[in-house]
Each structure stands twice: as structure tokens, then as C-alpha cells.
Biopython code that builds the backbone (N, CA, C, O; Angstrom):
import numpy as np
from Bio.PDB.StructureBuilder import StructureBuilder

atoms = [
    (1, "MET", "N", (0.843, -1.178, 0.000)),
    (1, "MET", "CA", (0.000, 0.000, 0.000)),
    (1, "MET", "C", (0.890, 1.244, 0.000)),
    (1, "MET", "O", (1.902, 1.285, 0.699)),
    (2, "LYS", "N", (0.518, 2.243, -0.772)),
    (2, "LYS", "CA", (1.236, 3.511, -0.840)),
    (2, "LYS", "C", (0.488, 4.552, -0.020)),
    (2, "LYS", "O", (-0.690, 4.382, 0.295)),
    (3, "ASP", "N", (1.195, 5.647, 0.327)),
    (3, "ASP", "CA", (0.487, 6.785, 0.919)),
    (3, "ASP", "C", (-0.552, 7.267, -0.079)),
    (3, "ASP", "O", (-0.293, 7.316, -1.282)),
    (4, "THR", "N", (-1.722, 7.621, 0.421)),
    (4, "THR", "CA", (-2.810, 8.096, -0.430)),
    (4, "THR", "C", (-3.420, 9.329, 0.200)),
    (4, "THR", "O", (-3.664, 9.366, 1.406)),
    (5, "ILE", "N", (-3.666, 10.340, -0.621)),
    (5, "ILE", "CA", (-4.405, 11.520, -0.173)),
    (5, "ILE", "C", (-5.867, 11.284, -0.526)),
    (5, "ILE", "O", (-6.192, 10.913, -1.654)),
    (6, "ILE", "N", (-6.742, 11.501, 0.447)),
    (6, "ILE", "CA", (-8.179, 11.350, 0.226)),
    (6, "ILE", "C", (-8.818, 12.712, 0.408)),
    (6, "ILE", "O", (-8.627, 13.365, 1.434)),
    (7, "VAL", "N", (-9.585, 13.145, -0.600)),
    (7, "VAL", "CA", (-10.350, 14.380, -0.524)),
    (7, "VAL", "C", (-11.792, 13.958, -0.304)),
    (7, "VAL", "O", (-12.372, 13.249, -1.127)),
    (8, "GLN", "N", (-12.375, 14.398, 0.820)),
    (8, "GLN", "CA", (-13.715, 13.946, 1.170)),
    (8, "GLN", "C", (-14.682, 15.115, 1.279)),
    (8, "GLN", "O", (-14.350, 16.181, 1.800)),
    (9, "TYR", "N", (-15.893, 14.882, 0.770)),
    (9, "TYR", "CA", (-16.995, 15.842, 0.863)),
    (9, "TYR", "C", (-18.217, 15.107, 1.378)),
    (9, "TYR", "O", (-18.369, 13.906, 1.156)),
    (10, "LYS", "N", (-19.078, 15.826, 2.058)),
    (10, "LYS", "CA", (-20.381, 15.278, 2.418)),
    (10, "LYS", "C", (-21.199, 15.170, 1.139)),
    (10, "LYS", "O", (-21.102, 16.029, 0.262)),
    (11, "THR", "N", (-22.003, 14.122, 1.031)),
    (11, "THR", "CA", (-22.856, 13.949, -0.135)),
    (11, "THR", "C", (-23.854, 15.097, -0.184)),
    (11, "THR", "O", (-24.467, 15.458, 0.820)),
    (12, "ARG", "N", (-23.996, 15.649, -1.356)),
    (12, "ARG", "CA", (-24.938, 16.751, -1.540)),
    (12, "ARG", "C", (-26.356, 16.199, -1.574)),
    (12, "ARG", "O", (-26.586, 15.097, -2.074)),
    (13, "GLY", "N", (-27.301, 16.959, -1.046)),
    (13, "GLY", "CA", (-28.686, 16.509, -0.986)),
    (13, "GLY", "C", (-29.331, 16.376, -2.353)),
    (13, "GLY", "O", (-30.187, 15.514, -2.550)),
    (14, "SER", "N", (-28.938, 17.206, -3.293)),
    (14, "SER", "CA", (-29.530, 17.136, -4.629)),
    (14, "SER", "C", (-28.793, 16.102, -5.470)),
    (14, "SER", "O", (-27.744, 15.598, -5.070)),
    (15, "GLY", "N", (-29.342, 15.794, -6.622)),
    (15, "GLY", "CA", (-28.772, 14.771, -7.484)),
    (15, "GLY", "C", (-27.523, 15.196, -8.223)),
    (15, "GLY", "O", (-26.973, 14.400, -8.985)),
    (16, "ASP", "N", (-27.045, 16.431, -8.030)),
    (16, "ASP", "CA", (-25.888, 16.903, -8.793)),
    (16, "ASP", "C", (-24.559, 16.546, -8.123)),
    (16, "ASP", "O", (-23.507, 16.896, -8.657)),
    (17, "GLY", "N", (-24.568, 15.878, -7.001)),
    (17, "GLY", "CA", (-23.329, 15.555, -6.294)),
    (17, "GLY", "C", (-22.392, 14.697, -7.113)),
    (17, "GLY", "O", (-21.185, 14.940, -7.134)),
    (18, "TYR", "N", (-22.932, 13.699, -7.785)),
    (18, "TYR", "CA", (-22.101, 12.808, -8.585)),
    (18, "TYR", "C", (-21.447, 13.571, -9.736)),
    (18, "TYR", "O", (-20.238, 13.469, -9.944)),
    (19, "ASP", "N", (-22.243, 14.330, -10.479)),
    (19, "ASP", "CA", (-21.701, 15.091, -11.607)),
    (19, "ASP", "C", (-20.656, 16.096, -11.138)),
    (19, "ASP", "O", (-19.620, 16.264, -11.781)),
    (20, "TRP", "N", (-20.923, 16.758, -10.029)),
    (20, "TRP", "CA", (-19.981, 17.724, -9.476)),
    (20, "TRP", "C", (-18.653, 17.053, -9.130)),
    (20, "TRP", "O", (-17.587, 17.578, -9.452)),
    (21, "LEU", "N", (-18.719, 15.896, -8.475)),
    (21, "LEU", "CA", (-17.499, 15.192, -8.083)),
    (21, "LEU", "C", (-16.706, 14.735, -9.303)),
    (21, "LEU", "O", (-15.478, 14.826, -9.312)),
    (22, "ILE", "N", (-17.388, 14.250, -10.321)),
    (22, "ILE", "CA", (-16.706, 13.785, -11.542)),
    (22, "ILE", "C", (-16.015, 14.955, -12.241)),
    (22, "ILE", "O", (-14.891, 14.806, -12.719)),
    (23, "LYS", "N", (-16.666, 16.110, -12.307)),
    (23, "LYS", "CA", (-16.033, 17.290, -12.913)),
    (23, "LYS", "C", (-14.795, 17.705, -12.127)),
    (23, "LYS", "O", (-13.765, 18.042, -12.712)),
    (24, "LEU", "N", (-14.898, 17.679, -10.810)),
    (24, "LEU", "CA", (-13.747, 18.026, -9.976)),
    (24, "LEU", "C", (-12.632, 17.006, -10.159)),
    (24, "LEU", "O", (-11.465, 17.380, -10.279)),
    (25, "GLU", "N", (-12.974, 15.739, -10.181)),
    (25, "GLU", "CA", (-11.975, 14.689, -10.390)),
    (25, "GLU", "C", (-11.279, 14.858, -11.740)),
    (25, "GLU", "O", (-10.059, 14.717, -11.824)),
    (26, "ASP", "N", (-12.034, 15.156, -12.791)),
    (26, "ASP", "CA", (-11.446, 15.377, -14.119)),
    (26, "ASP", "C", (-10.481, 16.563, -14.110)),
    (26, "ASP", "O", (-9.423, 16.509, -14.738)),
    (27, "ALA", "N", (-10.844, 17.634, -13.398)),
    (27, "ALA", "CA", (-9.965, 18.800, -13.303)),
    (27, "ALA", "C", (-8.664, 18.434, -12.584)),
    (27, "ALA", "O", (-7.592, 18.902, -12.966)),
    (28, "LEU", "N", (-8.755, 17.605, -11.549)),
    (28, "LEU", "CA", (-7.550, 17.185, -10.833)),
    (28, "LEU", "C", (-6.692, 16.253, -11.676)),
    (28, "LEU", "O", (-5.464, 16.316, -11.615)),
    (29, "ILE", "N", (-7.320, 15.398, -12.455)),
    (29, "ILE", "CA", (-6.564, 14.523, -13.366)),
    (29, "ILE", "C", (-5.745, 15.375, -14.328)),
    (29, "ILE", "O", (-4.562, 15.108, -14.542)),
    (30, "GLN", "N", (-6.366, 16.397, -14.907)),
    (30, "GLN", "CA", (-5.660, 17.282, -15.835)),
    (30, "GLN", "C", (-4.548, 18.049, -15.125)),
    (30, "GLN", "O", (-3.457, 18.211, -15.670)),
    (31, "ALA", "N", (-4.822, 18.519, -13.913)),
    (31, "ALA", "CA", (-3.818, 19.293, -13.173)),
    (31, "ALA", "C", (-2.581, 18.447, -12.886)),
    (31, "ALA", "O", (-1.460, 18.910, -13.094)),
    (32, "PHE", "N", (-2.765, 17.228, -12.418)),
    (32, "PHE", "CA", (-1.619, 16.394, -12.078)),
    (32, "PHE", "C", (-0.941, 15.816, -13.318)),
    (32, "PHE", "O", (0.233, 15.451, -13.254)),
    (33, "ALA", "N", (-1.639, 15.725, -14.426)),
    (33, "ALA", "CA", (-1.017, 15.268, -15.671)),
    (33, "ALA", "C", (0.018, 16.281, -16.158)),
    (33, "ALA", "O", (0.972, 15.913, -16.844)),
    (34, "GLN", "N", (-0.168, 17.545, -15.809)),
    (34, "GLN", "CA", (0.750, 18.598, -16.243)),
    (34, "GLN", "C", (2.063, 18.611, -15.454)),
    (34, "GLN", "O", (3.080, 19.086, -15.960)),
    (35, "ASN", "N", (2.052, 18.098, -14.224)),
    (35, "ASN", "CA", (3.247, 18.218, -13.391)),
    (35, "ASN", "C", (3.778, 16.887, -12.862)),
    (35, "ASN", "O", (4.866, 16.842, -12.287)),
    (36, "ASN", "N", (3.035, 15.822, -13.046)),
    (36, "ASN", "CA", (3.453, 14.469, -12.647)),
    (36, "ASN", "C", (3.781, 14.358, -11.153)),
    (36, "ASN", "O", (4.639, 13.566, -10.763)),
    (37, "LYS", "N", (3.100, 15.150, -10.319)),
    (37, "LYS", "CA", (3.320, 15.092, -8.863)),
    (37, "LYS", "C", (2.394, 14.089, -8.178)),
    (37, "LYS", "O", (2.595, 13.749, -7.012)),
    (38, "ALA", "N", (1.369, 13.614, -8.914)),
    (38, "ALA", "CA", (0.433, 12.657, -8.323)),
    (38, "ALA", "C", (-0.397, 12.018, -9.421)),
    (38, "ALA", "O", (-0.400, 12.455, -10.572)),
    (39, "LEU", "N", (-1.091, 10.982, -9.030)),
    (39, "LEU", "CA", (-2.005, 10.265, -9.921)),
    (39, "LEU", "C", (-3.353, 10.201, -9.243)),
    (39, "LEU", "O", (-3.453, 9.740, -8.106)),
    (40, "VAL", "N", (-4.397, 10.658, -9.925)),
    (40, "VAL", "CA", (-5.747, 10.542, -9.388)),
    (40, "VAL", "C", (-6.186, 9.104, -9.606)),
    (40, "VAL", "O", (-6.168, 8.600, -10.730)),
    (41, "ASP", "N", (-6.581, 8.449, -8.522)),
    (41, "ASP", "CA", (-6.824, 7.005, -8.531)),
    (41, "ASP", "C", (-8.288, 6.646, -8.319)),
    (41, "ASP", "O", (-8.595, 5.585, -7.775)),
    (42, "GLY", "N", (-9.191, 7.522, -8.743)),
    (42, "GLY", "CA", (-10.606, 7.185, -8.698)),
    (42, "GLY", "C", (-11.361, 7.863, -7.572)),
    (42, "GLY", "O", (-10.849, 8.749, -6.888)),
    (43, "HIS", "N", (-12.598, 7.414, -7.403)),
    (43, "HIS", "CA", (-13.505, 8.013, -6.430)),
    (43, "HIS", "C", (-14.438, 6.932, -5.891)),
    (43, "HIS", "O", (-14.512, 5.828, -6.431)),
    (44, "ASP", "N", (-15.140, 7.268, -4.823)),
    (44, "ASP", "CA", (-16.217, 6.403, -4.353)),
    (44, "ASP", "C", (-17.219, 7.224, -3.552)),
    (44, "ASP", "O", (-16.962, 8.363, -3.164)),
    (45, "PHE", "N", (-18.370, 6.600, -3.320)),
    (45, "PHE", "CA", (-19.457, 7.193, -2.552)),
    (45, "PHE", "C", (-19.881, 6.190, -1.489)),
    (45, "PHE", "O", (-19.847, 4.983, -1.727)),
    (46, "GLY", "N", (-20.278, 6.676, -0.329)),
    (46, "GLY", "CA", (-20.820, 5.799, 0.692)),
    (46, "GLY", "C", (-20.892, 6.490, 2.035)),
    (46, "GLY", "O", (-20.125, 7.415, 2.306)),
    (47, "ASN", "N", (-21.800, 6.052, 2.867)),
    (47, "ASN", "CA", (-21.968, 6.590, 4.223)),
    (47, "ASN", "C", (-22.132, 8.103, 4.245)),
    (47, "ASN", "O", (-21.682, 8.763, 5.182)),
    (48, "GLY", "N", (-22.770, 8.656, 3.224)),
    (48, "GLY", "CA", (-22.992, 10.102, 3.177)),
    (48, "GLY", "C", (-21.791, 10.904, 2.743)),
    (48, "GLY", "O", (-21.780, 12.126, 2.895)),
    (49, "ASN", "N", (-20.765, 10.241, 2.200)),
    (49, "ASN", "CA", (-19.537, 10.920, 1.785)),
    (49, "ASN", "C", (-19.190, 10.613, 0.335)),
    (49, "ASN", "O", (-19.569, 9.580, -0.218)),
    (50, "MET", "N", (-18.450, 11.557, -0.266)),
    (50, "MET", "CA", (-17.878, 11.390, -1.600)),
    (50, "MET", "C", (-16.373, 11.557, -1.440)),
    (50, "MET", "O", (-15.923, 12.491, -0.777)),
    (51, "ASN", "N", (-15.592, 10.667, -2.036)),
    (51, "ASN", "CA", (-14.142, 10.703, -1.893)),
    (51, "ASN", "C", (-13.450, 10.675, -3.247)),
    (51, "ASN", "O", (-13.918, 10.025, -4.182)),
    (52, "ILE", "N", (-12.330, 11.388, -3.344)),
    (52, "ILE", "CA", (-11.418, 11.284, -4.480)),
    (52, "ILE", "C", (-10.083, 10.819, -3.903)),
    (52, "ILE", "O", (-9.621, 11.346, -2.891)),
    (53, "PHE", "N", (-9.467, 9.829, -4.554)),
    (53, "PHE", "CA", (-8.213, 9.245, -4.085)),
    (53, "PHE", "C", (-7.059, 9.705, -4.972)),
    (53, "PHE", "O", (-7.152, 9.668, -6.199)),
    (54, "ILE", "N", (-5.980, 10.135, -4.340)),
    (54, "ILE", "CA", (-4.822, 10.665, -5.063)),
    (54, "ILE", "C", (-3.567, 9.983, -4.527)),
    (54, "ILE", "O", (-3.326, 9.965, -3.320)),
    (55, "ILE", "N", (-2.767, 9.422, -5.440)),
    (55, "ILE", "CA", (-1.508, 8.781, -5.070)),
    (55, "ILE", "C", (-0.374, 9.762, -5.386)),
    (55, "ILE", "O", (-0.102, 10.035, -6.555)),
    (56, "PRO", "N", (0.288, 10.294, -4.353)),
    (56, "PRO", "CA", (1.370, 11.251, -4.586)),
    (56, "PRO", "C", (2.615, 10.588, -5.165)),
    (56, "PRO", "O", (2.897, 9.420, -4.897)),
    (57, "LYS", "N", (3.364, 11.364, -5.974)),
    (57, "LYS", "CA", (4.645, 10.907, -6.526)),
    (57, "LYS", "C", (5.668, 12.012, -6.307)),
    (57, "LYS", "O", (5.367, 13.130, -6.724)),
    (58, "PRO", "N", (6.750, 11.850, -5.749)),
    (58, "PRO", "CA", (7.174, 10.759, -4.890)),
    (58, "PRO", "C", (6.720, 10.947, -3.448)),
    (58, "PRO", "O", (6.587, 9.963, -2.721)),
    (59, "SER", "N", (6.475, 12.206, -3.006)),
    (59, "SER", "CA", (5.999, 12.421, -1.639)),
    (59, "SER", "C", (4.697, 13.216, -1.681)),
    (59, "SER", "O", (4.344, 13.785, -2.714)),
    (60, "TRP", "N", (4.007, 13.251, -0.590)),
    (60, "TRP", "CA", (2.695, 13.885, -0.560)),
    (60, "TRP", "C", (2.756, 15.405, -0.450)),
    (60, "TRP", "O", (1.765, 16.064, -0.764)),
    (61, "HIS", "N", (3.867, 15.988, -0.022)),
    (61, "HIS", "CA", (3.941, 17.431, 0.246)),
    (61, "HIS", "C", (3.659, 18.276, -0.999)),
    (61, "HIS", "O", (2.817, 19.174, -0.957)),
    (62, "ALA", "N", (4.347, 18.001, -2.093)),
    (62, "ALA", "CA", (4.138, 18.783, -3.324)),
    (62, "ALA", "C", (2.742, 18.546, -3.883)),
    (62, "ALA", "O", (2.089, 19.484, -4.339)),
    (63, "ALA", "N", (2.288, 17.319, -3.851)),
    (63, "ALA", "CA", (0.950, 17.001, -4.353)),
    (63, "ALA", "C", (-0.120, 17.717, -3.527)),
    (63, "ALA", "O", (-1.109, 18.196, -4.080)),
    (64, "PHE", "N", (0.069, 17.790, -2.230)),
    (64, "PHE", "CA", (-0.890, 18.443, -1.343)),
    (64, "PHE", "C", (-0.998, 19.933, -1.657)),
    (64, "PHE", "O", (-2.103, 20.473, -1.695)),
    (65, "ASP", "N", (0.119, 20.597, -1.879)),
    (65, "ASP", "CA", (0.098, 22.027, -2.208)),
    (65, "ASP", "C", (-0.625, 22.275, -3.525)),
    (65, "ASP", "O", (-1.423, 23.206, -3.630)),
    (66, "ILE", "N", (-0.351, 21.453, -4.523)),
    (66, "ILE", "CA", (-1.019, 21.592, -5.821)),
    (66, "ILE", "C", (-2.503, 21.299, -5.674)),
    (66, "ILE", "O", (-3.338, 22.012, -6.231)),
    (67, "LEU", "N", (-2.830, 20.266, -4.937)),
    (67, "LEU", "CA", (-4.226, 19.905, -4.707)),
    (67, "LEU", "C", (-5.000, 21.053, -4.074)),
    (67, "LEU", "O", (-6.084, 21.405, -4.541)),
    (68, "LYS", "N", (-4.453, 21.634, -3.020)),
    (68, "LYS", "CA", (-5.150, 22.743, -2.359)),
    (68, "LYS", "C", (-5.375, 23.913, -3.312)),
    (68, "LYS", "O", (-6.449, 24.516, -3.314)),
    (69, "ALA", "N", (-4.376, 24.234, -4.116)),
    (69, "ALA", "CA", (-4.517, 25.348, -5.061)),
    (69, "ALA", "C", (-5.628, 25.078, -6.070)),
    (69, "ALA", "O", (-6.414, 25.973, -6.383)),
    (70, "HIS", "N", (-5.695, 23.862, -6.575)),
    (70, "HIS", "CA", (-6.729, 23.539, -7.562)),
    (70, "HIS", "C", (-8.116, 23.446, -6.932)),
    (70, "HIS", "O", (-9.100, 23.848, -7.553)),
    (71, "LEU", "N", (-8.210, 22.931, -5.728)),
    (71, "LEU", "CA", (-9.509, 22.903, -5.062)),
    (71, "LEU", "C", (-10.003, 24.318, -4.790)),
    (71, "LEU", "O", (-11.188, 24.609, -4.946)),
    (72, "LYS", "N", (-9.089, 25.198, -4.381)),
    (72, "LYS", "CA", (-9.470, 26.599, -4.147)),
    (72, "LYS", "C", (-9.942, 27.241, -5.451)),
    (72, "LYS", "O", (-10.949, 27.949, -5.467)),
    (73, "HIS", "N", (-9.219, 26.997, -6.539)),
    (73, "HIS", "CA", (-9.587, 27.549, -7.841)),
    (73, "HIS", "C", (-10.985, 27.098, -8.275)),
    (73, "HIS", "O", (-11.706, 27.857, -8.922)),
    (74, "HIS", "N", (-11.365, 25.884, -7.928)),
    (74, "HIS", "CA", (-12.673, 25.335, -8.309)),
    (74, "HIS", "C", (-13.710, 25.510, -7.197)),
    (74, "HIS", "O", (-14.752, 24.855, -7.210)),
    (75, "ASP", "N", (-13.425, 26.394, -6.235)),
    (75, "ASP", "CA", (-14.323, 26.677, -5.111)),
    (75, "ASP", "C", (-14.744, 25.397, -4.401)),
    (75, "ASP", "O", (-15.909, 25.230, -4.040)),
    (76, "ALA", "N", (-13.782, 24.493, -4.202)),
    (76, "ALA", "CA", (-14.069, 23.203, -3.576)),
    (76, "ALA", "C", (-13.184, 22.942, -2.363)),
    (76, "ALA", "O", (-13.187, 21.835, -1.824)),
    (77, "LEU", "N", (-12.428, 23.948, -1.927)),
    (77, "LEU", "CA", (-11.515, 23.728, -0.802)),
    (77, "LEU", "C", (-12.220, 23.885, 0.542)),
    (77, "LEU", "O", (-12.004, 23.078, 1.446)),
    (78, "ARG", "N", (-13.049, 24.898, 0.687)),
    (78, "ARG", "CA", (-13.598, 25.209, 2.008)),
    (78, "ARG", "C", (-14.495, 24.117, 2.565)),
    (78, "ARG", "O", (-14.661, 24.033, 3.782)),
    (79, "THR", "N", (-15.079, 23.278, 1.720)),
    (79, "THR", "CA", (-15.950, 22.199, 2.195)),
    (79, "THR", "C", (-15.249, 20.839, 2.214)),
    (79, "THR", "O", (-15.868, 19.827, 2.542)),
    (80, "ALA", "N", (-13.972, 20.815, 1.864)),
    (80, "ALA", "CA", (-13.224, 19.554, 1.784)),
    (80, "ALA", "C", (-12.605, 19.185, 3.123)),
    (80, "ALA", "O", (-12.245, 20.049, 3.921)),
    (81, "VAL", "N", (-12.492, 17.892, 3.348)),
    (81, "VAL", "CA", (-11.630, 17.348, 4.385)),
    (81, "VAL", "C", (-10.582, 16.546, 3.623)),
    (81, "VAL", "O", (-10.918, 15.631, 2.872)),
    (82, "ILE", "N", (-9.309, 16.892, 3.819)),
    (82, "ILE", "CA", (-8.221, 16.228, 3.103)),
    (82, "ILE", "C", (-7.421, 15.419, 4.113)),
    (82, "ILE", "O", (-6.959, 15.936, 5.130)),
    (83, "VAL", "N", (-7.273, 14.147, 3.804)),
    (83, "VAL", "CA", (-6.654, 13.208, 4.739)),
    (83, "VAL", "C", (-5.517, 12.479, 4.040)),
    (83, "VAL", "O", (-5.601, 12.161, 2.854)),
    (84, "LEU", "N", (-4.461, 12.220, 4.785)),
    (84, "LEU", "CA", (-3.373, 11.380, 4.297)),
    (84, "LEU", "C", (-3.537, 10.008, 4.934)),
    (84, "LEU", "O", (-3.505, 9.866, 6.156)),
    (85, "ARG", "N", (-3.712, 9.005, 4.087)),
    (85, "ARG", "CA", (-3.732, 7.624, 4.573)),
    (85, "ARG", "C", (-2.336, 7.075, 4.353)),
    (85, "ARG", "O", (-1.908, 6.879, 3.216)),
    (86, "ARG", "N", (-1.634, 6.830, 5.437)),
    (86, "ARG", "CA", (-0.249, 6.366, 5.361)),
    (86, "ARG", "C", (-0.181, 4.896, 4.979)),
    (86, "ARG", "O", (-1.157, 4.156, 5.098)),
    (87, "LYS", "N", (0.991, 4.495, 4.518)),
    (87, "LYS", "CA", (1.235, 3.089, 4.158)),
    (87, "LYS", "C", (0.864, 2.155, 5.304)),
    (87, "LYS", "O", (0.447, 1.019, 5.079)),
    (88, "THR", "N", (1.019, 2.636, 6.521)),
    (88, "THR", "CA", (0.744, 1.823, 7.711)),
    (88, "THR", "C", (-0.748, 1.653, 7.978)),
    (88, "THR", "O", (-1.148, 0.834, 8.806)),
    (89, "GLY", "N", (-1.577, 2.438, 7.266)),
    (89, "GLY", "CA", (-3.016, 2.403, 7.503)),
    (89, "GLY", "C", (-3.490, 3.503, 8.435)),
    (89, "GLY", "O", (-4.693, 3.653, 8.645)),
    (90, "ALA", "N", (-2.563, 4.280, 9.002)),
    (90, "ALA", "CA", (-2.924, 5.396, 9.878)),
    (90, "ALA", "C", (-3.449, 6.557, 9.037)),
    (90, "ALA", "O", (-3.018, 6.758, 7.902)),
    (91, "TYR", "N", (-4.378, 7.313, 9.604)),
    (91, "TYR", "CA", (-4.967, 8.465, 8.927)),
    (91, "TYR", "C", (-4.539, 9.748, 9.631)),
    (91, "TYR", "O", (-4.516, 9.821, 10.859)),
    (92, "GLN", "N", (-4.195, 10.775, 8.817)),
    (92, "GLN", "CA", (-3.809, 12.081, 9.342)),
    (92, "GLN", "C", (-4.579, 13.143, 8.573)),
    (92, "GLN", "O", (-4.445, 13.236, 7.353)),
    (93, "VAL", "N", (-5.382, 13.944, 9.262)),
    (93, "VAL", "CA", (-6.116, 15.027, 8.608)),
    (93, "VAL", "C", (-5.134, 16.147, 8.293)),
    (93, "VAL", "O", (-4.469, 16.670, 9.188)),
    (94, "LEU", "N", (-5.047, 16.515, 7.005)),
    (94, "LEU", "CA", (-4.159, 17.584, 6.554)),
    (94, "LEU", "C", (-4.879, 18.921, 6.458)),
    (94, "LEU", "O", (-4.279, 19.975, 6.669)),
    (95, "PHE", "N", (-6.158, 18.871, 6.140)),
    (95, "PHE", "CA", (-6.963, 20.090, 5.968)),
    (95, "PHE", "C", (-8.400, 19.782, 6.332)),
    (95, "PHE", "O", (-8.903, 18.715, 5.980)),
    (96, "PRO", "N", (-9.068, 20.675, 7.019)),
    (96, "PRO", "CA", (-8.592, 21.947, 7.536)),
    (96, "PRO", "C", (-7.608, 21.750, 8.681)),
    (96, "PRO", "O", (-7.627, 20.728, 9.367)),
    (97, "GLU", "N", (-6.759, 22.735, 8.873)),
    (97, "GLU", "CA", (-5.672, 22.604, 9.834)),
    (97, "GLU", "C", (-6.154, 22.353, 11.256)),
    (97, "GLU", "O", (-5.517, 21.603, 11.997)),
    (98, "ASN", "N", (-7.243, 22.953, 11.643)),
    (98, "ASN", "CA", (-7.750, 22.802, 13.012)),
    (98, "ASN", "C", (-8.951, 21.854, 13.059)),
    (98, "ASN", "O", (-9.870, 22.051, 13.854)),
    (99, "TYR", "N", (-8.941, 20.848, 12.226)),
    (99, "TYR", "CA", (-10.049, 19.903, 12.141)),
    (99, "TYR", "C", (-10.235, 19.175, 13.471)),
    (99, "TYR", "O", (-9.280, 18.657, 14.048)),
    (100, "SER", "N", (-11.477, 19.146, 13.945)),
    (100, "SER", "CA", (-11.725, 18.514, 15.240)),
    (100, "SER", "C", (-12.718, 17.359, 15.161)),
    (100, "SER", "O", (-12.949, 16.674, 16.157)),
    (101, "GLY", "N", (-13.303, 17.138, 13.994)),
    (101, "GLY", "CA", (-14.270, 16.050, 13.863)),
    (101, "GLY", "C", (-13.592, 14.712, 13.630)),
    (101, "GLY", "O", (-12.366, 14.607, 13.634)),
    (102, "ASP", "N", (-14.400, 13.713, 13.431)),
    (102, "ASP", "CA", (-13.898, 12.391, 13.097)),
    (102, "ASP", "C", (-13.890, 12.231, 11.589)),
    (102, "ASP", "O", (-14.855, 12.589, 10.914)),
    (103, "PHE", "N", (-12.798, 11.690, 11.061)),
    (103, "PHE", "CA", (-12.766, 11.390, 9.640)),
    (103, "PHE", "C", (-13.525, 10.093, 9.440)),
    (103, "PHE", "O", (-13.225, 9.086, 10.082)),
    (104, "GLU", "N", (-14.509, 10.113, 8.550)),
    (104, "GLU", "CA", (-15.356, 8.946, 8.329)),
    (104, "GLU", "C", (-14.796, 8.110, 7.191)),
    (104, "GLU", "O", (-14.950, 8.445, 6.017)),
    (105, "ARG", "N", (-14.142, 7.013, 7.562)),
    (105, "ARG", "CA", (-13.581, 6.106, 6.573)),
    (105, "ARG", "C", (-14.686, 5.247, 5.998)),
    (105, "ARG", "O", (-15.670, 4.941, 6.672)),
    (106, "LEU", "N", (-14.515, 4.866, 4.757)),
    (106, "LEU", "CA", (-15.468, 3.955, 4.115)),
    (106, "LEU", "C", (-14.989, 2.547, 4.247)),
    (106, "LEU", "O", (-15.650, 1.624, 3.772)),
]
sb = StructureBuilder()
sb.init_structure("model")
sb.init_model(0)
sb.init_chain("A")
sb.init_seg("    ")
for serial, (resi, resn, name, xyz) in enumerate(atoms, 1):
    if name == "N":
        sb.init_residue(resn, " ", resi, " ")
    sb.init_atom(name, np.array(xyz, "f"), 0.0, 1.0, " ", f" {name:<3s}", serial, name[0])
structure = sb.get_structure()
């Protein structure tokens, strides 16, 4: 298992949540294709959450900075919870910085 960045959103009440997530995922695929700092590795839905999975190359720091910039550009940063799932299986919330809730794993 590699370190993985997970971008999580609460499922939107209306039916546009899926389309919105796919558009955001496509934008991230294009962003990381330009710099080769990460690979977008798909998405999933469940337990009231939507997730996008990102595999950083070679470390998560550069990928995280690029990710935050692109989420902000697409007005998708303020509602995101960004988590690093380490190779060991441990989870670390990266954003928001003062996050106090529980990260809901699927």
C-alpha cells in the first residue's frame, strides 16, 4: 500500500453531487497530468460521503500544495476534508488545519 491523499466531501442533498465530483476529479486529473506530482486514482461514494483518491509521486507534500490550489480555484476547498492515509493504515487530517471532527472512513 502507498500513501494516499483522500479528498472527502459530504454527499450533496440534490442529485448533482455525482456530476460535481466527476467534474472536480477530471480537473484534478488534468492538473496532475501537467506536473506528474500525483495520480488521481478514482472516487467512491458511501456513508454520506464522496471521496477522491490521489496517489502522490514521490511524496505527498508537493501534491498536497497543488491539490489545495486547484480545489481553491474550483471553489471546492472550504468544504473539503483532506486526509493522508499512510502506508501503515494510519490516517492524518491535513486540511482543515484545526479539524476537530472524526474522519469517516469507508
